[in-house]
C-alpha positions, -999 to +999 in steps of 0.1 A: -794-109+337-780-075+341-748-089+359-745-115+331-748-087+304-723-066+321-697-094+325-668-084+305-661-122+299-697-126+286-693-097+262-661-108+247-676-145+242-707-127+225-684-105+202-662-136+194-693-154+183-704-126+164-672-123+147-671-160+140-706-158+126-699-130+103-667-145+091-685-178+081-712-156+064-687-137+042-661-166+036-663-158-001-650-121+001-624-126+028-613-160+015-601-145-017-581-118+001-566-144+024-557-163-006-539-136-023-520-126+006-511-164+012-500-169-023-479-137-024-461-147+008-453-180-006-439-169-038-422-140-020-402-164+003-400-189-025-382-166-050-360-153-026-378-118-027-380-114-063-418-112-065-420-078-047-391-062-062-401-028-077-391-037-113-410-071-111-440-057-092-442-033-121-440-058-146-467-079-129-490-049-132-484-043-168-488-079-176-520-085-161-536-051-171-555-063-200-569-092-179-579-068-152-597-044-175-616-075-192-623-091-158-642-061-149-664-064-179-667-102-175-677-096-139-707-079-150-717-104-177-715-133-153-735-114-127-759-110-153-762-145-156-743-150-189-707-157-202-685-143-230-660-166-246-653-142-275-632-117-254-598-129-263-606-129-300-622-094-297-589-082-281-566-096-310-591-082-335-592-046-321-554-049-319-553-058-354-576-030-363-554-004-345-524-016-363-541-012-397-557+022-389-523+035-374-496+019-391-507+011-426-534+039-430-515+066-409-546+077-390-537+096-358-535+072-329-561+094-308-587+089-336-577+056-340-583+046-305-619+060-304-627+040-336-613+008-321-635+015-288-666+021-308-660-010-329-656-029-297-687-015-284-707-024-318-693-057-313-706-065-280-739-049-291-742-074-318-737-103-296-759-088-267-787-083-293-789-121-300-785-131-263-809-107-249-838-104-274-836-138-290-826-157-261-800-177-278-775-189-250-746-166-246-724-197-246-734-204-283-734-168-293-699-158-279-683-190-289-694-183-326-679-146-322-645-164-308-644-182-342-656-153-361-629-127-346-599-152-348-609-157-387-614-116-391-579-111-372-563-134-396-577-117-425-571-082-414-535-087-409-531-112-438-514-136-416-485-113-408-474-092-377-478-054-384-459-026-364-444-011-348-466+016-333-458+053-327-440+061-295-470+083-284-496+053-286-471+029-266-472+052-237-507+040-226-491+005-218-451+016-214-453+051-202-452+061-163-466+091-146-438+119-147-423+130-115-435+167-111-418+170-077-383+165-092-375+133-068-341+117-074-342+083-063-379+080-057-408+094-080-421+114-052-453+126-073-462+088-079-458+082-043-480+115-033-506+100-056-506+065-040-507+080-004-533+104-012-554+076-028-550+052+002-559+080+026-588+087+005-600+053+005-594+050+043-615+078+051-644+070+027-644+036+044-648+052+077-676+077+065-696+048+050-692+027+083-706+058+102-736+061+077-743+024+081-742+026+120-766+055+118-792+035+098-784+002+116-772-018+088-735-021+099-730-059+103-692-062+100-678-064+136-655-034+144-620-055+148-626-069+115-634-034+099-605-018+114-579-046+107-593-047+070-590-006+066-556-004+080-543-036+058-555-022+028-542+013+034-507-002+043-507-023+011-515+007-009-490+028+006-463+000+004-472-007-032-469+029-043-434+032-026-422+001-042-433+013-080-419+049-069-386+035-063-385+023-100-401+047-124-435+054-108-469+045-114-474+030-149-501+051-170-522+016-174-523+015-136-541+052-136-566+034-161-570+005-140-575+023-109-601+047-125-620+017-141-622+000-109-635+030-091-662+038-117-674+001-121-673-004-082-695+026-078-718+015-106-724-018-097-728-012-059-744+024-057-767+028-087-798+017-098-783+000-129-761-022-108-789-031-084-810-045-113-781-062-129-777-083-096-813-088-097-817-102-129-787-127-122-805-138-091-839-145-106-846-129-142-882-138-141-889-120-107-869-092-119-888-087-151-924-090-132-907-061-108-905-038-140-869-043-148-861-044-185-838-071-183-833-073-223-821-039-225-796-043-195-785-077-211-778-058-240-760-030-223-737-054-204-725-072-237-719-037-253-698-027-223-680-059-225-671-053-261-661-018-253-636-030-225-623-059-245-615-032-272-597-010-245-576-043-233-569-047-272-553-014-275-534-019-241-520-052-253-512-041-287-491-010-274-474-034-249-462-057-275-456-029-301-471-049-328-501-066-338-500-104-344-526-128-355-521-149-324-528-123-299-556-131-273-556-169-277-570-183-247-571-149-228-609-156-222-600-186-200-577-164-178-605-135-176-634-160-166-613-178-142-602-147-124-638-140-120-648-172-107-616-172-083-627-136-074-660-150-058-686-146-085-712-173-085-718-194-116-754-191-114-753-154-117-763-126-092-731-127-070-698-111-074-679-077-070-656-058-092-628-058-064-631-096-061-628-102-098-595-078-097-582-097-067-587-131-088-569-114-118-543-106-093-542-142-080-538-155-115-511-132-122-490-136-091-492-174-098-481-170-133-453-147-125-441-166-093-442-200-113-423-186-141-395-171-117-392-207-101-386-223-137-421-242-134-430-252-172-459-239-188-474-276-188-473-276-150-486-240-148-517-247-168-524-280-143-519-257-114-541-231-126-569-253-135-570-270-103-571-236-085-602-227-107-618-261-099-610-256-061-627-220-064-658-235-080-661-263-056-659-236-028-685-216-045-711-248-046-701-261-010-708-227+004-741-224-015-751-256-001-743-244+035-763-214+032 
């Protein structure tokens, strides 16, 4: 027995089986990363290298910023076992409200932004109230909200586009981090921020790994952990270098990064996050264990409303105008991003990072297909098939489990 245990070939075979078992058990989270890499590689080759050019990468981030922001909130709603169909209409309504406050009423953009975020939170509370305390299905409540806020947007704008916004307000979406280090060809300050963040995440992942090993809960094989950490570090540094080669890190990218960090911490490290997953997994059991599921559901919808409002401000600033058609069908892209990112239809499963990866999968597909000249008709068909494949994968994966 001892000779077999010390046999390198036997140890290697055991480690191989362990790695394979781990990969099978974590297909959901690793699968979407592999999918994003494969899709980016395909379009990078198919577009002749245009996809990852600095200017296109920056535009890709700017074009998908509001989808990423709303996907973070939608992830929490879906984990809780609900859905929100009103986010696109709320985005359009808040953009219209911002235009009326800033352009028509000449209210300072900072005060107007705070008002808009508060209104978004109140909208989320209003919808969450009916879902949480009256048990009305979220599909019905938010479908009604979608229609209501589409109508209110038309009423508020009187069917006309309103703009332009002040230059300072537009900086949230079109501005870039200034180079405080005086780089001539590269934005050195943006590059330094990117490298610092990548290094911090790299060290944090190793610290977390060591803590897991001490407590005996580290189940990820070392080769997987090392390769994943190195790839994430390299990807962040490379992306920072590409953007620094254009104009630097966009302001909205910093906003997105902060939101991802905050909500990743909230969902994975706090009592609120753990209770949210418990409600999505089994609400009755969670309630019996003392969790106030009604209050958590209410707060989750309030948070979704606030993030939809933030996305509305970003989108309006990017367009430099508020239009009655803003936000149409955005809810479909947001929901698709969350499901493609590994969230389960039945709730209780999903991560913030997964939702963000799902949003970028959708964004890269949109951008790549547009560069290749594929019509909007076939773009919709392909996106629909990708979403269907993600849901089928989720169902089959649960049946195997």
